[in-house]
N, C-alpha and C positions, 0 to 999 in steps of 0.2 A: 399959304406952306408955312408958316412961321406959327401961326394955332396951332395947326396940325402938329410941329413937330414939339409942341410943348407939354404935349400930354402920352401918357404911356400907350401902347399899343397892346390890345386883346385881341387876340383873334378867337372868332364863332362862329357858330351857324346861323346862317340871318337866312329868312324867309320873306321873297319881296313878293305880295299879292296886287296886283294890279293887271286892268285889261290891255293898257299900252303897250305891246310890244316895245319901243321905244324907249318906255320911262324903264322896262323891265330890262332892258340892255344895257342901260344907263348905267342902273344900279349896280347891276352885275360888277360890270367892266370896273366902276370904281371903288364896290367893296373887297375885289376878288384882289385886287392892287394891294388891298392893306393884307391881306391873308387869309381872309375870310371864306367861309364854304356857302357857297348859296345855293338857292334854291327857289324857283321860279313857278309862282301860280297865277293863271289867267282868269280865277273868279272867285267866288267866297268859300264855294262848295270845294275845290280845289284845293285851296288853301288849309281849311281844317282836315280834311283828308292826309296832306303834307305832315300837320301837327299832329295827326295820331301815329302816322307811322315813324317819323323821325324825331330827337330831342332839340326843339331849337331854342336858342337863347333869345334870340330877336326877330321879331315881324315888323316888315315896313309895310304896312295897310292900306291902300285907298279908301277914301270914304265912299266915292262911289263905283260901283260895282255891278255889272251884270243882271248876277242874280242875287245879290240880297245886299242890306246898307253895311256898309264898313262898319260901323257900331255893333252891327248884330255879328257878325264876324268875330269882334274883339272878345265880344263876352261870350260866346263860345270856345273861343281859342283859350280863354282864361280858366274854364273849366276843364278843360283837356291838360295842360301845362298852367299853373298858380303862377310859376316864376318866371315866365317868359317875360320880357319886356317887348310892348311894341311902340313904333312912332308911326304917328297917323299923317298923311298925304293929302293935300286936298287943295282946291282953287281958291282963287281969294275969296270968290261969294259965298265960299262957306265956311268962313274963319269960326263963327259961334260955335257949330257942329263939331270944327278942332278942338274946341276949347272944352265941349262937353265930354268928347271923347278922353282928355285928360284927365276931367273927374271920373269917368268911370274905369280908371286905372291905368289908360296910354301914359308914358314915360313923356312924351314931348310932341310934337308936329311940326311938319313943315308945310308951307305953303309953295304951290307950285306956278312958275318954274323954278326952282331952288338951283343953287350951283353946286359943285362939285366940292367946295371947301365947306361950305353950309351941310353936304349931306357927311360928308367923313366929320367934321365936328359934332355932329348931334348923333351920330351912330358911337364914334366914341365916348361921346358923354354919357349915355345910355349904357355902355359895358364898364366903363369906370363905375358907375352907380350900381350894377348887377355886381362888381368883384370886390365892392365894399361891402355889400349885403353880405355875400359869401363870406366874407373874412371874419366880419361879425358874426354869421352863424357858427362858422369853425370854432370862433374866440372864446361864444357862449357855450358850445361843446365840449370845449376844454375845461370852462370854469365849473361848468355842471359835474364833470370827471374829477374834482380838485375834492380831496376829502380834507379838512385843518382839525387840529386839535391841539391848542396852547401854543400857538406859533409855529407847528409843525407844517407844510402843507405836503399832502400824499396823492399824486396824481397817477402813480405808477400801481399795478397790484402787489409790487414787492413790498413796496412803503404804507399801503394800505393796509396789511397783514401785521407790519409793524406796530400801526397805530392799534389794529385790534388786541395785539399783545398787550401793549401797553396798559390800554383802557381796564385788560385784565388783571394785569398784576398792580398797576398801580393804589388798591384799595386796602393790598395788605402791607407786609413788613417783611418778607423775604428781602434777602440781599439779590442786590440785580447786577449781570456782569454784560456792560456793553459794547461790542467787537466793532471795529468798521477802522476803515482808512480815514485819515485826518480828514477834514472837510465834510465828513459825510452827516455830521448834525446831531455827535455823539451827547455833548454838552446840552443840547435842546431837547433832546428825548429825557434826559435828566432830568432835566426841568420840568417837562412834561408832568413825568411821573410825580414828582413832588407834588406839584399845586395841584394834581387830581387825587393825591392821598390825603389819609386822617393828619397828616401831617403839616399841612400847605401853610397853616397859621402860624408857623413854625420856621427858624431858619432855613434856607439852603446855604450850604456852606462850601465853595467848591475847593479843592486843592490840588495846585498841578504838580504831580511829583517831579517831574521831569526840569522844573523850573528853580528848585531850590539845591542848594549842596545838602548833605544828610545831615550836618549838626543843627544846619538853621532849618531843616525840614522838621527834625523832631521837637526843635522848641515852640516852632510854631503850630504843632499837633497837638502837644503835650501840656505846650505853655511852662512857666519857669517861677520858683521862688527867687526872693531877692535874694544876691548874692549866690545863685548856683554857678554863675561864670562872669568872669571879665566884663563888666559893662550891664551886667545885671543890677540895677540900682532902685526895681522895685519889682514886686510880684506881678506876670500878667498871666491871665487867661490865654488856654489853647483854644486852639478852632474845636477842639471835641467836647468841650465844654460850650462853647460857644454854639454848637449845634445842638445843644438839650435838645431832644422831644422832636427834633427835625429830621433834616436828610442833610449826611455827607457825601460831596460826589469828588472822588480821588480820580484826575484825570490822570491817563499814562499810569497806568498802577504796573505795568510791567518793567516801568523806569525803576521802583521803590527799592533802595537795596536790600539785602536779605536780611541784617541786622534791624532794619524797618521792619521787615514783613513779619518777624519774629513778635516785636511789639504790638505791633498792630492785629496779628491771629490771639496775642492776649486780652486785648481790647476786645475781642469779637468776641470770644469766650467767656470773658470774665463778665462783661463789662462795666469796669471799673480801670481806672489808672494812676498812676501819681505823677504830677507835674516834676519837673527836671529838677533839684536838688531838694523834693519836697518829702515829706512821711506820710502823711495823709491820703488815703486811699477815695478816690474820688470817683464815685457811681455816676456812669452815661449811659443814654439812650438813644438810639441816633439809627438811623437805617444808613446802609451803605449801598452806595450806586458807583461801582469802578467802572472804568474804560480803560480799552487798550486798542492800540491797533497792529498790536504784537500777538505772536503765538504764543500763548501762553503755556499750552501743552505740551508745544517742543523744549518752550522754556525751562517746563518742570524736567523734562529729560534729561537738558544739560547740565540740571544745576542750578541754574540763576534762579528758579522761584520756586517758591515752599508748596511742595503739591497739598499740603494741609490747609493751607492757606486758598491756595485754589480753589479747593473743593468748596471751601467757606465761603468764597465771592461767587461760584457757578452754581448758587442754587438756582437763580432763574437766567439765562442768555438770549440777550435779543442782537442779532446781525443785522446791523445798517449797512443797504448792499453799496458798492460805489456807482456813483452816477453812470458810469460809462454801461453799465447792466442793466440802466433801466432809462433808456434811451427813450421811452416815450413820454418819460415826466420833463424830458430838457428844457420844451417851447413851454410847456404850461408853467414851471418851475420860472422861466425867463418873462414869461407875461406878469407871474406875480411880482417878481422883484420891481420889473418896470412900474409897476402900478404903484408901489411905496416910494420909489425915487421919484417919480411923477408928484404924488402928493406931498413928497416933500420937497421939492425943488419949483413946484407949480409950473414947471415946463410941459406944455402940451408933446409927447411924445410919442413915436411907435416905432416897433422894428421892421424893418422893410425887410420882402421876402430875399434878397440878397444874404441880407445879415442873418436870419434867421438859419439858413441854409447852411450857413459857415460854424453858426454856432451848433446846430445840430449832429454836424460832422464831426465836430472837435471832442476829444477823449476827454477832456475836463480830468486830467491827475489831481487838482487842487477840489475836486468833488463840487458840492454844492457851493462852500463857500468861496471856492475860486468864480463858479458861474453868479453868485451875487456880486462880488467885487469888478467884473466886466461889466455887468451892467450897469451899477453905478457910475462907473468912471464912461461910459458909451453916452449916458444922460449927461453926464458933467461935457463931455466934449463936444458934440452935437451941436452943429449952428444950424439947423434942418429941424422940420416936424419929425422927421424919422431917423432912427439911427441903421447908418449904412457900413458895407465891409470898413469904409475909413476908420470909423470912430472905434472899432476892434482893435486890441493890443497886435502889432505887427507879427510877433512871436505867435500867437495864437493863427493868423492866417498863414504865415509860413509854415506850421505844423502840421496842414488839413490838405496841403499839395501831396498829390498823387494816393489818396485816401479811399479813391471809388473802384480801386480793384482789387477783390478778393476772391481769384481765381481757385485758391483750394477748396470751396464749398459750393462754390456756382459753377455754373455751362458757362463755356467759350463766349455764347455769344451776350449772356448776360452781363457777363466780365467785361467784354469789350462795347458793350453800349453806355455801361457806365463809365468807363474810361473818357470815351468821346463826349458824352455829358458833362464830365468834371473838367476837360479840356475847354469847351464851347463856352461853360459858366466864364472858366479863369481867363478865357482869352477875350471874351466879349468885355467884363468886367474894369480889363486892364486896361482896354483900348477909349471906355467910357469914364475911366477915372483920368486917362493923360487927354482926353478931350472936354472933359468937364462935362461932360452929358450930354456933347453936340454929337447927332444918333449919323448926320449927314457926313462930317468930317471923319468918325470913328468907322461908317461904311466907307470909306475915301480909302482911306490906310488900310482896308481889311482888303480891299478887291472886290469886295462883296456887294451887289448892288442894294440899295438902301430899304427896298422891300423884302429883299431877302433879310439883311440884317435885322432887321424890325420883326421879322417872324420869328428868328432866334432868340431876340430881347421877350417876345411874349414866350417863348416854350418856355426860358429860366424866368418869368416874372421879373425880370428886370426893367426897372424905373429910370427914366431920364434924372430926377429928381434924387435921386439917391446919389450922385456924381456929379452934383455941380457944387463948384466951391465958393 
């Protein structure tokens, strides 16, 4: 039983094809106890007919059947359902034939008479293999839907539309306004525009309008002459000079003081400026990309942002949606960051299903930046070959509690179902965490039969390895 307890339990639809009623009944009892749905066929043709009618995950086929050879059943079964796995069963005298069956596409074989434990372990090994194949296909499907451009990952329709806009505007010189919440990737989008433009060989100069006081911001942007103020012991070029023929990225443009707004507007209109304390007019040519998480139109109405500057900036506007509004992108982005940090650290790690469920449910107030940080943290902390819920920030686990019910936009039955699923997932995860993945002990504490507990684990794809300490 120890061997069976060390693997995850996946439920499946299983077909047993054998002309011995005792063997069929033994297989039915053993596999049903694991939560599987079982069908029985007494000969090859009956088995093939069941395959035509039912989506079978695993077939257990005797090599000696009254109406046809088991190998022929396997070949025809694979034509009906190429994804179905097969285990061949045979007597001692036909081991070579069993090996041939494996070459024909069977996953494994069992020699009669086999023990209950042998059938359980072999069945579960085949289903674990099936699960890994399915997960790999799902991941490949996710990856094939991801579009990248200059470091931006776009796996949702919203972000793919953003990339299409970036490609269109990058080759021009129009000023661009990037709008979106903090962490949505505005600076990354600005970099992408610069790299795809004719100015890509020139400087990309970022200016954080919220990070510096007004007097320091002015001297940094426009530069100064020697003696312009106390401490100006020599002349210094400003960022606008550094950006000659390149791109200036002004982040948090909504934080720019009104006096600085006027000076920036003059530069955009005349393409020239003076250093602080200087008299010489310096010509400049740069493309301005501004970003903000504030509503500049409202600021214009309030008188805290110049209307003429707003229209200078707002030649092309690109909206970067928050991560919570593109939930289809969360899992692909998490996998993208996981590959980055796996490559960086050399750790072979994947994200468990339980952890991914929480990641997809979380609201991500910090958007893509927060997701990247969470994955980096989890890769660093995990002691196993996969990220589990225990590797996620406690505040994140706390915030997803009770997120399953949304009665305002759904039926009572659906809301009730989600509430029950949320409770069951959290309850099982907590018990498995407290028992370090010991299924028998967790089932005992819950008052449930071990088989029923395992069926719930299979339903929510919880694996004991995720909870071992």
